[in-house]
MARBA-3410 file (N, C-alpha, C, O; in Angstrom, 1 decimal):
108
0.9,-1.2,0.0,0.0,0.0,0.0,0.9,1.2,0.0,1.8,1.3,0.8 ~ 0.6,2.2,-0.9,1.4,3.4,-0.9,1.1,4.3,0.2,0.1,4.1,1.0 ~ 2.0,5.3,0.4,1.9,6.2,1.5,0.6,7.1,1.3,0.1,7.6,2.3 ~ 0.2,7.3,0.1,-0.9,8.1,-0.2,-2.2,7.5,0.2,-3.2,8.2,0.4 ~ -2.3,6.2,0.2,-3.5,5.5,0.5,-3.6,5.3,2.0,-2.6,4.9,2.6
-4.8,5.5,2.5,-5.0,5.3,3.9,-6.1,4.4,4.1,-7.1,4.4,3.4 ~ -6.0,3.5,5.1,-7.1,2.7,5.4,-8.2,3.5,6.2,-7.9,4.2,7.1 ~ -9.4,3.3,5.8,-10.5,3.9,6.5,-11.3,2.9,7.2,-11.8,1.9,6.6 ~ -11.6,3.1,8.5,-12.4,2.2,9.3,-13.7,2.7,9.6,-14.4,2.3,10.5 ~ -14.1,3.7,8.8,-15.4,4.4,9.0,-16.5,3.5,8.3,-16.3,2.9,7.2
-17.6,3.3,9.0,-18.7,2.6,8.5,-19.5,3.5,7.5,-19.3,4.7,7.5 ~ -20.4,2.8,6.8,-21.3,3.6,6.0,-22.1,4.6,6.8,-22.4,5.7,6.4 ~ -22.5,4.2,8.0,-23.3,5.1,8.9,-22.4,6.3,9.3,-22.9,7.4,9.4 ~ -21.1,6.0,9.6,-20.2,7.1,10.0,-20.1,8.1,8.8,-20.2,9.3,9.1 ~ -20.0,7.6,7.6,-19.9,8.5,6.5,-21.2,9.3,6.2,-21.1,10.5,5.8
-22.3,8.6,6.4,-23.6,9.3,6.3,-23.7,10.4,7.3,-24.1,11.5,6.9 ~ -23.3,10.2,8.5,-23.3,11.2,9.6,-22.4,12.4,9.2,-22.8,13.6,9.3 ~ -21.2,12.1,8.7,-20.3,13.2,8.3,-20.9,14.0,7.2,-20.9,15.3,7.2 ~ -21.5,13.4,6.2,-22.1,14.1,5.1,-23.3,14.9,5.5,-23.4,16.1,5.1 ~ -24.1,14.4,6.4,-25.3,15.1,6.9,-24.8,16.4,7.7,-25.4,17.4,7.5
-23.8,16.2,8.5,-23.3,17.4,9.3,-22.8,18.5,8.3,-23.0,19.7,8.5 ~ -22.1,18.0,7.3,-21.5,19.0,6.3,-22.6,19.7,5.6,-22.6,21.0,5.5 ~ -23.6,19.0,5.1,-24.7,19.6,4.4,-25.5,20.5,5.3,-25.9,21.6,4.9 ~ -25.9,20.0,6.5,-26.7,20.9,7.4,-25.9,22.1,7.8,-26.5,23.2,8.0 ~ -24.6,22.0,7.9,-23.8,23.2,8.2,-23.8,24.3,7.2,-23.4,25.4,7.4
-24.1,23.9,5.9,-24.1,24.9,4.8,-25.5,25.6,4.6,-25.6,26.5,3.8 ~ -26.5,25.2,5.4,-27.8,25.8,5.3,-27.9,27.1,6.0,-27.5,27.1,7.2 ~ -28.4,28.1,5.4,-28.5,29.4,6.1,-29.4,29.3,7.4,-30.4,28.6,7.4 ~ -29.0,29.9,8.4,-29.6,29.8,9.7,-31.1,30.2,9.6,-32.0,29.5,10.2 ~ -31.5,31.2,8.9,-32.9,31.6,8.8,-33.7,30.5,8.1,-34.8,30.3,8.4
-33.1,29.9,7.1,-33.8,28.8,6.4,-34.0,27.6,7.3,-35.1,27.0,7.3 ~ -33.0,27.3,8.1,-33.1,26.2,9.0,-34.2,26.3,9.9,-35.0,25.4,10.2 ~ -34.4,27.5,10.5,-35.5,27.8,11.5,-36.8,27.8,10.8,-37.8,27.4,11.4 ~ -36.9,28.3,9.6,-38.1,28.3,8.8,-38.6,26.9,8.5,-39.7,26.5,8.7 ~ -37.6,26.1,8.1,-37.9,24.7,7.8,-38.3,23.9,9.0,-39.3,23.1,9.0
-37.6,24.2,10.1,-38.0,23.5,11.4,-39.4,23.9,11.9,-40.1,23.1,12.4 ~ -39.7,25.2,11.7,-41.1,25.6,12.0,-42.1,24.8,11.2,-43.2,24.5,11.7 ~ -41.8,24.6,9.9,-42.7,23.8,9.1,-42.9,22.4,9.6,-44.0,21.9,9.6 ~ -41.8,21.8,10.0,-41.8,20.4,10.5,-42.7,20.4,11.8,-43.5,19.5,12.0 ~ -42.5,21.4,12.7,-43.2,21.5,13.9,-44.7,21.7,13.6,-45.6,21.1,14.3
-45.0,22.5,12.6,-46.4,22.7,12.3,-47.1,21.4,11.9,-48.1,21.0,12.4 ~ -46.5,20.8,10.9,-47.2,19.5,10.4,-47.2,18.4,11.4,-48.1,17.7,11.5 ~ -46.1,18.3,12.2,-46.0,17.2,13.1,-46.7,17.4,14.5,-47.2,16.5,15.1 ~ -46.8,18.7,14.9,-47.4,18.9,16.3,-48.7,19.7,16.2,-49.5,19.5,17.2 ~ -49.0,20.5,15.2,-50.2,21.2,15.1,-51.2,20.5,14.2,-52.3,20.2,14.7
-50.9,20.4,13.0,-51.8,19.7,12.0,-51.9,18.2,12.3,-53.0,17.6,12.1 ~ -50.8,17.6,12.8,-50.8,16.2,13.1,-51.2,15.3,12.0,-52.1,14.4,12.1 ~ -50.7,15.6,10.8,-51.0,14.8,9.6,-49.6,14.3,9.0,-48.6,15.0,9.2 ~ -49.7,13.2,8.3,-48.5,12.8,7.6,-48.0,13.9,6.6,-48.9,14.5,5.9 ~ -46.7,14.0,6.4,-46.2,15.1,5.5,-44.9,14.6,4.9,-44.2,13.8,5.4
-44.6,15.3,3.8,-43.3,15.1,3.2,-42.5,16.4,3.2,-43.0,17.4,3.5 ~ -41.2,16.3,2.9,-40.4,17.5,2.8,-41.0,18.4,1.8,-40.8,19.7,1.9 ~ -41.6,17.9,0.7,-42.2,18.8,-0.3,-43.3,19.7,0.2,-43.5,20.8,-0.2 ~ -44.0,19.1,1.2,-45.1,20.0,1.9,-44.5,21.2,2.5,-45.1,22.3,2.5 ~ -43.4,21.0,3.1,-42.7,22.1,3.8,-42.1,23.1,2.8,-42.2,24.3,2.9
-41.5,22.5,1.8,-40.9,23.3,0.7,-41.9,24.2,0.0,-41.6,25.3,-0.4 ~ -43.1,23.8,0.0,-44.2,24.6,-0.6,-44.3,25.9,0.1,-44.7,26.9,-0.5 ~ -44.1,25.9,1.4,-44.3,27.1,2.2,-43.0,27.9,2.4,-43.0,29.1,2.3 ~ -41.8,27.2,2.5,-40.6,28.0,2.8,-39.6,28.0,1.6,-38.6,28.7,1.7 ~ -40.0,27.4,0.5,-39.1,27.4,-0.6,-37.9,26.4,-0.4,-37.8,25.7,0.6
-37.0,26.4,-1.4,-35.8,25.6,-1.4,-34.6,26.5,-1.0,-34.6,27.7,-1.5 ~ -33.7,26.1,-0.2,-32.6,27.0,0.2,-31.7,27.3,-1.0,-31.1,26.4,-1.6 ~ -31.6,28.5,-1.3,-30.8,29.0,-2.5,-29.4,28.7,-2.3,-28.8,29.0,-1.2 ~ -28.8,28.1,-3.3,-27.4,27.8,-3.3,-27.0,26.6,-2.5,-25.8,26.4,-2.3 ~ -27.9,25.8,-2.0,-27.6,24.7,-1.2,-27.8,23.4,-2.0,-28.4,23.3,-3.0
-27.1,22.4,-1.5,-27.2,21.1,-2.1,-28.6,20.5,-2.1,-29.3,20.8,-1.1 ~ -29.0,19.8,-3.1,-30.4,19.2,-3.0,-30.4,18.1,-1.9,-31.5,17.7,-1.5 ~ -29.3,17.7,-1.4,-29.3,16.8,-0.3,-29.6,17.4,1.0,-29.8,16.7,2.0 ~ -29.6,18.7,1.1,-29.8,19.4,2.3,-31.2,19.1,3.0,-31.3,19.1,4.2 ~ -32.2,18.9,2.2,-33.5,18.7,2.7,-33.6,17.4,3.4,-34.1,17.3,4.5
-33.1,16.3,2.8,-33.0,15.0,3.4,-32.2,15.0,4.7,-32.6,14.3,5.6 ~ -31.1,15.7,4.6,-30.3,15.8,5.8,-31.0,16.5,7.0,-30.9,16.1,8.1 ~ -31.8,17.5,6.7,-32.6,18.2,7.7,-33.6,17.2,8.3,-33.8,17.1,9.5 ~ -34.4,16.5,7.4,-35.4,15.6,7.9,-34.8,14.5,8.8,-35.4,14.2,9.8 ~ -33.6,14.0,8.4,-33.0,13.0,9.2,-32.5,13.6,10.5,-32.6,12.9,11.6
-32.1,14.8,10.5,-31.7,15.5,11.8,-32.8,15.6,12.7,-32.7,15.3,13.9 ~ -34.0,16.0,12.2,-35.2,16.2,13.0,-35.7,14.8,13.6,-36.2,14.7,14.7 ~ -35.5,13.8,12.8,-35.9,12.4,13.2,-35.0,12.0,14.4,-35.4,11.4,15.3 ~ -33.7,12.3,14.2,-32.7,11.9,15.3,-33.0,12.7,16.6,-32.7,12.2,17.7 ~ -33.5,13.9,16.4,-33.8,14.7,17.6,-35.1,14.2,18.2,-35.5,14.7,19.3
-35.8,13.3,17.6,-37.1,12.8,18.2,-38.3,13.6,17.8,-39.4,13.4,18.5 ~ -38.2,14.5,16.9,-39.4,15.3,16.5,-40.3,14.6,15.6,-41.6,14.7,15.8 ~ -39.8,13.8,14.7,-40.6,13.1,13.7,-40.1,11.7,13.6,-39.0,11.3,14.0 ~ -41.0,10.8,13.0,-40.6,9.5,12.7,-41.2,9.1,11.3,-42.2,9.7,10.9 ~ -40.6,8.1,10.6,-41.0,7.7,9.3,-42.5,7.2,9.4,-42.9,6.6,10.4
-43.2,7.5,8.3,-44.6,7.0,8.3,-44.8,6.1,7.0,-45.4,5.1,7.2 ~ -44.4,6.6,5.9,-44.6,5.8,4.7,-43.9,6.5,3.5,-42.8,7.1,3.7 ~ -44.4,6.4,2.3,-43.8,7.0,1.1,-44.9,7.6,0.3,-46.1,7.2,0.3 ~ -44.5,8.6,-0.6,-45.4,9.2,-1.5,-44.6,9.6,-2.7,-43.4,9.6,-2.7 ~ -45.2,9.9,-3.8,-44.5,10.3,-5.0,-44.0,11.7,-4.9,-44.7,12.6,-4.4
-42.8,12.0,-5.2,-42.2,13.3,-5.2,-42.9,14.2,-6.2,-43.3,13.8,-7.3 ~ -43.2,15.4,-5.8,-44.0,16.4,-6.7,-43.1,17.4,-7.4,-43.6,18.1,-8.3 ~ -41.9,17.6,-6.9,-41.0,18.6,-7.6,-40.5,18.0,-8.9,-40.2,16.8,-9.0 ~ -40.4,18.8,-10.0,-40.0,18.3,-11.3,-38.7,17.5,-11.2,-38.5,16.5,-11.9 ~ -37.7,18.0,-10.4,-36.4,17.4,-10.3,-36.5,16.0,-9.7,-35.5,15.2,-9.8
-37.6,15.6,-9.1,-37.7,14.3,-8.4,-38.2,13.3,-9.4,-38.2,12.1,-9.1 ~ -38.7,13.7,-10.5,-39.2,12.8,-11.6,-40.2,11.7,-11.1,-40.2,10.6,-11.6 ~ -41.0,12.1,-10.1,-42.0,11.3,-9.6,-41.5,10.1,-8.8,-42.3,9.2,-8.5 ~ -40.3,10.1,-8.4,-39.8,8.9,-7.5,-40.4,9.0,-6.1,-40.8,10.1,-5.7 ~ -40.3,7.9,-5.4,-40.9,7.9,-4.1,-40.0,8.6,-3.1,-38.8,8.5,-3.1
-40.7,9.4,-2.2,-40.0,10.1,-1.1,-40.7,9.7,0.2,-41.9,9.3,0.2 ~ -40.0,9.8,1.3,-40.5,9.5,2.6,-41.6,10.4,3.1,-41.5,11.6,2.8 ~ -42.6,9.9,3.8,-43.5,10.8,4.6,-43.2,10.6,6.0,-42.7,9.5,6.5 ~ -43.6,11.6,6.8,-43.2,11.6,8.2,-44.5,12.0,9.1,-45.5,12.5,8.5 ~ -44.4,11.7,10.3,-45.4,12.1,11.3,-44.7,12.5,12.6,-43.5,12.2,12.8
-45.4,13.3,13.4,-44.8,13.7,14.7,-44.6,12.5,15.6,-45.4,11.5,15.6 ~ -43.5,12.4,16.3,-43.2,11.3,17.2,-44.0,11.4,18.4,-44.1,12.5,19.0 ~ -44.6,10.3,18.8,-45.5,10.3,19.9,-44.7,10.2,21.2,-45.3,10.1,22.3
END
């Protein structure tokens, strides 16, 4: 093995966490709090299943951010215990090409 190659003992989950932290760190603070308010509304007030697209309808998409930022936020809120997976629905944004996306509910 050359000196340039390093062995990595990080698991897939470790790499996922690193990526999510990096992406979440690039989201503007005002957008983070607007998106969080949307999650709290759907999960605690309306108490209905929702997708990230439902929130994006109200707060828009963070300008200049990776398209992965929304999924990273949803996973962050799930790890915080605010929401939990519910099911799946078809994505409604043109860039999603109708593929399946997760739906969420407030954690009981």
